[in-house]
N, C-alpha and C positions, 0 to 999 in steps of 0.2 A: 157180433159177427163171428162165425165159426172159424176154426183154424184153417180149413180148406179155403174159405172165402178170403181170409187174410193173405194166404199164400198166393192166390190168384191176383189179388190186388197188388201185392208186392211185385209179381212178375209183370203185370201191366205197367207199373211205374217204371220198372227197369227197361222194358222194351216198348215203351209208349211210342206211337207213331209221331212223326214230325209232319206238320202241314205247312203249306206255303201261304196260308192265310191265318188270321187270328181265330184259332179253333182248338178245342181240346175235348177229350172224352171223359165222361163220368158214368160209372156203372153203379146202380143202386141195388140194395139188397132185395128189392121186389122184382128183380129181373128186368128193370128198365135200363137200357143201354142208350145213353144220350151223347150225341155229338153236338157240342155247344159252339155256335158260330157268332163271332163278334161282328155284327152287321153295321153298315153305315146306310142310313135311310136315303141319302142322295150320294151318287157316285160320279166319278169321271168316266169318260169314254174308254179309257184304258182298263177300267175295272170290269169291262164286258168283253167277251163272255166269261162266265164263271170258270174257275179251274176245273179241268176234267175230273179230277179226283173227288171234288165236292159234288159235281153233278152225279157221279156214280153213287156217292153216299145218299143223296136225295132219292135217286131212282130205286135204291134197295131198302129204303126206310118204310116202316109201317105207317108213318105220318110225318109231315113237316109241321113244326110248331112255330108260330110267329107271335109277336106281340099283338098285332092286328092285321087282318087281311086288307091290304091297301089297293087291291086290284080292281075294286068296284069303281063305278063312275059317280056315285053319290058324294056330295060334299059333306064333311062332318061339321061344318060351321053354319048350318041352316038353323033357323028359329032362335038366333041369339038376340037378346034384347038390346035396344039402343041405350047408350050411356051419355051422360053430360059431356060437354067438350073437354078435350084433354087438358086445356089450360086451367080448368076448374078441378081436375083430379090430380094434377101434379104440382109440385112446388115450382117456383120460377126457375130455380137452378136445374131441376130435372127437365122441365119443358125446353129450356135453352139447349141442354145437352142432347135431348131428343131431336130438336129441330136441326141441329148441326149434323147429327148422324144421318137423319132421314134425307137431308139435302145431299150429303155425300153418297148415299146409297141409291138415290133416285126414288125414294118412297114418298108417296103423297100423303101428308098428314091430314089433308082435307078429307080424303077418302076414309082415313082411319079414325077420324075425330070422334065417332060415336062407338067405336069398337071397344070390347073389353081389353084391359091392359095386357092380359096374358096372350090374347090373339095378336096384338101389336108386337109383342116380344117374339112370337113365333114367326110373324111376317118378316121382321128384321133379321132373325136368324136364318131363315130360308133365303133371303136376299143375299146375305153374306156368303152363304154356301154357293149360290149361283155365281157370285162375283169371283169365287175361287175355282170356277169351272165345273162344279158339281150339278148334276141333273137328276130328277126323280127316276127317269127311265133306266138309269144306270145304278140305282140304289141296290144294294146287295139283297135285302129281303124281297124287293120287287122282282128281281131276277130269279130268286129262289122260288118264289110263289109261281111264277110263270113256268119254271122247270117242273115243279110238282104237278101243275095242271096238265102239262104236256105228257108227263109220265103216268098220269092217273093215280097220283099219290094223294091220300087224304090230307087235308089241311085243318089244323086245330089252332084256335086262338087262345093266348094266355089272358088277354084282356078284351080286345075288340075296340074299334074306333069310338063307339059310344061311351064306353067306360073311361077311355082316355080323356075324352072331352069333358065328361062329368068330373073327373079328377081336377082338370084345369079350372072348370067353372066353380069348383068349391074352394079354390085358393083364396086365402084371406085378402081383403081389400081389392077384389077383382083382379088378383094376379100382380099386384104392384111389385112384390118381391122378385117375381120372375123378370119383369121389365127392368128393375133396378140392377139385377145381376147381369142381364144382357148388356146394359149400358156400361156397367163397371168393368166387366171382364171381356169387353168387345175384342180387343186385340189378342188376349189370351185364348179366347175361343177360336179365333182364326188359326192360331198356332196349333191348337188341339185338333182341329179339323185336318190340317196338313199332316199332323202326326199320324192320325188314323188312316189317311189315304196311304201314307207310307207303309202302314201295316199290311195293306193289301197289295201294293205295287212293288215294294222293296223287300221287307222282312217283317214277319209277325213279331209282336213284342215278347219279351221274356216273361217269366212267371209274375214278376212284380214290377211293372214299368213305373217310372216316375211320371205322375200325371199332374198337370197344372190344375189348380182349383178354380172352377167357374161357377160354383154354387155356394150360397150361404149355407150354414149348418142346417137350418130348419128346412130349406128346400131340398138339400141333399138327402135328408132323412125321409122326406115325403116322396120325392121322385125316384130315389135310388133304393135306399134301405128297405122301406116298407114294401115297395113293389117286388124287390128281390125275395123278401120273405114270403109274399103271397105266391110268387112264381115257384119257389121251392116246394111249397105245399101242393101246388097243382101238378108239378112234375112227379112228385113222389106218389101221387094218387093215380097215375097212369097205369094201365094194364102192362104186364111184361111185354117187351118188344124193343125194337130198334127205332130210335127217333132222331131226327135232325132238328135242332132248336136254334132259331135265329133271334137274337135279342141285340139291342144296341150295344156296341163294342164296350162302352164304359161299364156295362153291367157285369162284364167278365173280369174286370180288374179293379184295383183300388179297395178301399175300405168297405166291408160288408158285401163283397161281390158274390154273385150267384154260385160259382163253382165251390167256393169255400163253404158256403151254407149247405150245399148238397153233400159235400164230403164229410162235414161235421156230423151229419145225421147218420152216417154209416158206422161211426165208432161205437 
């Protein structure tokens, strides 16, 4: 990095803008200016509409970049194979824990009996979010995608829904570890969801918020670290321009987060 570039970076740090949402700016040496937004895939009614300043950033961007374009009507769960009954794939203790939680959440295990374990984990997590008042139509990335379409802004995907499903399908033991983490950290995950809602409705987090652990080490490496590294490389390969980038809020904070990886490459 040249002396002039270092001076510009120091000035940006000194006079960096403050946002009312979890968002921050990173400028890369290739001339890519990124506004990173910590999205929540399901939101509350109070999280709509988007802040006017964020709408303005989207409207002036060369492209909106998201993990996957979720505005389509096709389901990503088609063509999944059927699996043996859950009672055969889980220990007695795990099955009992799952039955108790499913009954509490109103989830039919009969309908989920032949589903892959990772899909059942996702159904439970989505149901938990709905019980907390979150809805897909108020999700931040969903609203940002609609705003980009309305403004005629190009949309780019970091992964795409098919790649995300492929990642889940490749999890060992049919995603048992994801289901185990969902059951083990159930109440912690609820607190984490409420914390992230607060980032949008009350105050965005500081640079290094204290985050509860809801993943095992191996899952965190696969679902967070490795994806952040892949996204860093894709963002660095973009043409020069201004981009708004919406990723799950946890990808902006914690160990191995995306902003730190991007900034490390600039040194």
